[in-house]
C-alpha positions as CSV (number, residue, x, y, z in Angstrom):
1,M,-25.3,-2.4,9.9
2,N,-23.7,-5.6,8.9
3,Q,-20.0,-6.2,10.5
4,T,-17.7,-8.0,8.8
5,T,-16.2,-10.0,11.7
6,S,-17.5,-11.8,14.9
7,P,-16.6,-10.8,18.5
8,R,-13.1,-12.2,19.5
9,A,-12.3,-12.2,15.6
10,D,-8.6,-12.4,14.5
11,I,-7.7,-9.1,13.0
12,Y,-4.5,-10.6,11.4
13,Q,-6.4,-13.6,10.3
14,T,-9.1,-11.5,9.0
15,I,-7.2,-9.2,7.2
16,T,-4.9,-11.9,5.3
17,D,-7.7,-14.4,4.4
18,H,-9.5,-11.4,2.5
19,I,-5.9,-10.5,1.0
20,I,-5.3,-14.4,-0.3
21,A,-8.8,-14.5,-1.7
22,A,-8.2,-11.2,-3.8
23,I,-4.8,-12.8,-4.8
24,E,-5.7,-16.5,-5.5
25,A,-9.2,-14.7,-7.5
26,G,-6.7,-13.0,-10.0
27,A,-3.6,-15.6,-10.0
28,G,-4.6,-17.0,-13.5
29,D,-4.2,-13.9,-15.5
30,W,-2.0,-12.3,-13.1
31,C,-4.3,-9.4,-12.0
32,M,-3.4,-8.6,-8.2
33,P,-5.3,-6.7,-5.5
34,W,-2.9,-3.4,-6.3
35,H,-3.7,-3.6,-10.1
36,V,-7.0,-1.1,-11.3
37,Q,-9.5,-3.0,-13.1
38,G,-10.0,-1.2,-16.5
39,N,-8.7,2.1,-17.1
40,G,-6.7,4.6,-14.8
41,A,-4.8,4.8,-11.6
42,A,-6.1,3.4,-8.0
43,V,-6.7,6.3,-5.8
44,M,-5.6,6.3,-1.9
45,P,-8.2,5.6,0.1
46,V,-9.3,8.5,2.6
47,N,-10.8,9.1,5.5
48,A,-14.1,11.3,4.8
49,A,-13.8,12.7,8.4
50,S,-10.1,13.2,8.9
51,K,-8.9,13.7,5.2
52,K,-6.3,12.0,6.2
53,A,-4.8,8.9,3.9
54,Y,-5.3,5.3,5.4
55,R,-2.0,3.4,5.2
56,G,-0.1,0.3,4.9
57,V,-2.2,-3.1,4.7
58,N,-5.5,-0.7,5.1
59,V,-5.2,0.6,1.4
60,L,-4.7,-2.8,0.1
61,N,-7.7,-4.1,2.2
62,L,-9.5,-1.0,1.0
63,W,-9.0,-1.2,-2.9
64,I,-9.6,-5.0,-2.7
65,A,-13.2,-3.7,-0.7
66,A,-13.6,-1.0,-3.3
67,Q,-12.8,-3.1,-6.4
68,A,-15.1,-6.0,-5.8
69,A,-18.1,-4.1,-4.8
70,G,-17.3,-1.2,-7.9
71,Y,-17.0,1.9,-5.6
72,P,-15.9,4.4,-7.9
73,A,-14.3,6.8,-4.5
74,G,-11.9,5.7,-1.9
75,I,-13.8,7.6,0.4
76,W,-14.3,5.6,4.0
77,A,-15.3,6.7,7.4
78,T,-16.8,5.0,10.6
79,Y,-20.9,4.4,11.0
80,K,-20.5,6.8,13.7
81,Q,-18.4,9.4,11.6
82,W,-20.7,9.4,8.5
83,A,-23.4,10.0,11.3
84,E,-21.2,12.8,12.7
85,L,-21.0,14.3,9.0
86,G,-24.9,14.1,8.1
87,A,-24.6,11.3,6.3
88,Q,-26.6,7.6,6.9
89,V,-25.0,4.6,6.2
90,R,-27.6,2.5,4.4
91,K,-29.4,-0.5,6.5
92,G,-27.9,-4.0,5.4
93,E,-24.6,-2.6,3.7
94,K,-21.6,-4.4,4.8
95,A,-18.7,-2.5,6.5
96,T,-15.2,-3.4,5.8
97,L,-12.5,-4.0,9.1
98,V,-9.9,-1.8,8.9
99,V,-6.7,-1.7,11.8
100,F,-4.9,1.1,13.4
101,W,-2.4,0.6,16.2
102,K,-2.5,1.9,19.7
103,V,1.0,1.8,21.3
104,F,1.6,0.9,25.2
105,E,4.7,2.2,26.7
106,N,6.2,0.0,29.2
107,G,4.2,-0.4,32.6
108,E,1.1,1.3,31.0
109,E,-2.1,0.0,31.0
110,E,-4.1,-1.3,28.3
111,D,-7.9,0.2,28.3
112,D,-10.8,-2.4,28.0
113,A,-10.6,-1.0,24.0
114,G,-13.0,-3.9,22.9
115,E,-12.5,-7.4,21.7
116,D,-11.2,-7.3,17.9
117,E,-7.6,-6.8,19.5
118,N,-4.1,-8.6,19.1
119,T,-1.4,-7.5,21.1
120,D,2.8,-8.0,20.3
121,T,5.6,-6.8,22.3
122,G,7.6,-4.3,20.7
123,R,11.3,-2.6,21.6
124,Q,12.0,-1.3,24.8
125,G,9.2,-3.0,26.4
126,R,6.3,-1.2,24.1
127,R,3.6,-2.9,23.3
128,F,1.5,-2.2,20.2
129,M,-2.2,-3.2,20.2
130,A,-3.9,-3.9,16.4
131,R,-7.1,-2.5,16.9
132,G,-10.1,-3.3,14.3
133,Y,-12.9,-1.0,13.9
134,H,-15.1,-1.3,10.7
135,V,-15.7,1.1,7.6
136,F,-18.2,2.0,5.2
137,N,-17.6,3.8,2.1
138,C,-19.0,6.9,0.4
139,A,-21.7,5.0,-2.0
140,Q,-22.9,2.8,0.8
141,V,-24.3,5.9,2.4
142,D,-27.1,8.5,1.5
143,G,-26.6,11.9,2.4
144,F,-23.1,12.6,1.4
145,D,-21.7,13.8,-2.3
146,A,-18.5,12.7,-2.7
147,P,-16.4,15.8,-4.5
148,A,-14.8,16.1,-7.3
149,L,-11.5,15.1,-6.9
150,P,-8.4,17.6,-9.2
151,Q,-7.7,16.4,-12.6
152,S,-4.6,16.7,-13.6
153,T,-3.4,15.7,-17.4
154,E,-1.0,13.0,-18.3
155,P,1.7,14.7,-19.4
156,E,1.5,16.8,-15.9
157,R,1.7,13.1,-14.0
158,I,4.4,12.4,-16.1
159,A,6.3,15.2,-15.7
160,T,5.5,15.0,-11.7
161,A,7.1,11.0,-11.9
162,E,10.2,12.4,-13.4
163,A,10.5,15.5,-10.9
164,F,9.9,12.7,-8.0
165,F,12.1,9.9,-9.2
166,A,14.9,12.3,-10.0
167,A,14.8,13.8,-6.5
168,A,15.1,10.2,-5.3
169,G,18.7,10.2,-6.3
170,A,18.8,6.7,-7.1
171,D,21.5,6.1,-9.9
172,I,19.6,4.8,-12.9
173,R,21.2,3.4,-16.1
174,H,19.5,2.8,-19.2
175,G,20.4,-0.6,-21.4
176,G,19.5,-4.4,-22.1
177,N,16.3,-5.7,-22.3
178,R,15.7,-6.4,-18.3
179,A,14.8,-4.4,-15.2
180,F,16.3,-4.6,-12.1
181,Y,17.9,-2.9,-9.0
182,A,21.6,-4.4,-8.2
183,P,22.5,-4.4,-4.8
184,G,26.0,-4.6,-5.1
185,P,26.6,-1.9,-7.1
186,D,23.5,0.0,-5.9
187,F,22.2,1.0,-9.6
188,I,18.6,0.6,-11.2
189,Q,19.1,-0.8,-14.0
190,L,16.2,-0.4,-16.8
191,P,15.3,-1.1,-20.5
192,P,15.7,1.7,-22.9
193,F,12.8,4.7,-22.5
194,A,11.8,3.4,-26.0
195,A,11.0,-0.1,-25.3
196,F,8.0,0.8,-23.0
197,R,4.8,0.9,-24.0
198,D,4.2,4.3,-23.0
199,A,5.7,6.8,-20.1
200,V,3.4,5.4,-17.8
201,A,4.6,2.0,-18.1
202,Y,8.0,3.0,-17.8
203,Y,7.1,4.8,-14.1
204,A,5.6,2.3,-13.2
205,T,8.8,0.0,-13.4
206,L,11.2,2.5,-12.1
207,A,8.9,2.9,-9.6
208,H,8.9,-1.2,-8.8
209,E,12.8,-1.2,-9.1
210,A,13.1,2.4,-7.0
211,T,11.3,0.2,-4.1
212,H,13.9,-2.0,-3.9
213,W,16.6,0.6,-4.4
214,T,15.0,1.8,-1.0
215,G,15.9,-1.6,1.4
216,H,20.2,-0.6,0.8
217,P,21.4,-0.3,4.5
218,T,22.3,3.4,4.2
219,R,18.1,4.1,3.1
220,C,15.7,1.8,5.0
221,A,17.7,-1.0,5.7
222,R,15.4,-3.9,4.7
223,D,16.6,-7.3,5.3
224,F,14.3,-10.3,5.7
225,K,16.6,-13.3,5.8
226,G,15.9,-13.6,10.1
227,R,11.9,-12.7,9.5
228,F,11.5,-14.8,6.1
229,G,13.9,-17.5,5.8
230,S,14.2,-19.2,2.4
231,E,11.2,-17.2,1.4
232,A,12.7,-14.2,2.0
233,Y,13.5,-12.9,-1.8
234,A,9.7,-13.4,-2.8
235,A,8.8,-11.5,0.4
236,E,11.1,-8.4,-0.6
237,E,9.6,-9.1,-4.3
238,L,5.9,-8.8,-2.4
239,V,7.1,-5.1,-1.1
240,A,8.6,-4.1,-4.0
241,E,4.6,-4.5,-5.8
242,L,3.4,-2.8,-2.6
243,G,5.6,0.0,-3.1
244,A,5.5,0.8,-6.3
245,A,1.5,0.5,-6.4
246,F,1.5,3.1,-3.5
247,L,3.8,5.2,-5.3
248,C,1.0,4.7,-8.6
249,A,-1.6,6.3,-6.6
250,D,0.5,9.1,-5.3
251,L,1.9,10.0,-8.5
252,G,-1.6,9.2,-10.7
253,L,0.0,6.7,-12.7
254,A,-1.5,3.2,-13.3
255,S,0.1,0.3,-11.5
256,E,0.4,-2.3,-14.1
257,P,0.8,-6.3,-13.7
258,R,4.2,-7.6,-14.3
259,P,3.8,-11.1,-15.9
260,D,7.5,-11.7,-15.7
261,H,6.7,-11.4,-11.4
262,A,3.9,-14.6,-11.6
263,A,6.5,-16.6,-10.5
264,Y,6.2,-15.4,-7.0
265,V,2.8,-15.6,-6.7
266,A,3.1,-19.4,-5.3
267,N,5.6,-17.9,-2.9
268,W,3.6,-15.3,-1.5
269,L,0.5,-17.6,-1.2
270,K,3.2,-19.8,0.9
271,V,4.2,-16.8,3.3
272,L,0.9,-15.2,3.8
273,K,-1.2,-18.9,4.3
274,G,1.7,-19.9,7.0
275,D,2.0,-16.5,8.7
276,K,-0.7,-14.0,9.5
277,R,1.1,-11.3,10.0
278,A,3.4,-11.5,6.7
279,I,0.9,-9.1,5.0
280,F,1.1,-6.8,7.9
281,T,5.1,-6.7,7.6
282,A,5.3,-6.4,3.5
283,A,2.7,-3.4,3.3
284,S,4.6,-1.6,6.5
285,K,7.9,-2.4,4.6
286,A,6.6,-0.9,1.6
287,Q,4.8,1.9,3.3
288,Q,7.9,3.2,4.9
289,A,10.0,2.8,1.6
290,A,7.3,5.1,-0.3
291,D,7.3,7.6,3.0
292,W,11.2,8.0,2.3
293,M,11.0,8.5,-1.2
294,H,8.1,11.3,-0.6
295,A,11.0,12.7,2.4
296,R,13.5,12.8,-0.2
297,Q,11.3,15.2,-2.2
298,L,11.4,17.6,0.9
299,A,15.2,17.4,1.6
300,E,16.0,18.1,-2.3
301,K,13.7,21.3,-2.1
302,H,15.5,22.0,1.5
303,E,18.9,21.7,-0.8
304,R,18.1,23.9,-3.5
305,R,16.7,26.1,-1.4
306,V,20.1,26.7,0.7
307,A,22.0,26.7,-2.5
308,A,20.3,29.2,-4.1
């Protein structure tokens, strides 16, 4: 079994370096790690044992690994989990590093959990430990048949996206030739629907601007000025890019390159190279934004039931 990190490897630096390399590789034609190569949409990676989707920076890291290796399915598990499922990781296969957070309350003792760990002190004395572990894709094992994914037609996916963004409740206006979110008056501006190549392109763009919209103080209250200083704007754009990619994967839509945002790439690389935790922060905030919009779907359904 070939591991991706050496003993006492720095989880933050290892994953950050992996993502930086993928961004640099696609910078020339504005193909970022979260953009799907060829036709189709990205699929959220899931754990084969728990059936739960990976989240945050793990989504990005697993997308990069799957794209580089050409894995057709986003199903992953640890060596032990594959064995428990009756499958065997093939000899010589390379593992991919993922991370999960273990929370220790004030005064709680840390266990001896291995060497691939980094600890941060959080609010009210809580400590968050980043614990690294290694997973293998289902294409790297014998004895496992990936289940067929449920297929929906494009009109069905478009209808789902329309309902999703309607339930979010943003003030969406149309006109002009630019897409943007206006923080002060708190609205999203998009070109007319007919200006987009197709409905998928329209909703992919809306997903980006809607992620910006969640940063408002009344929603996710996202403010990077203290965290990233002069690079706060670029960091927010990175969050919007990742948030849109997460939403598009959830909705079965293709997350497409935005050449008009190519100018941010150099700033993103500057931020990531100068701060090994930056991509973790950006991915976490993007996941929070996506979660907020998904929660709005449930709230909207509840409101409809109450009104009925």
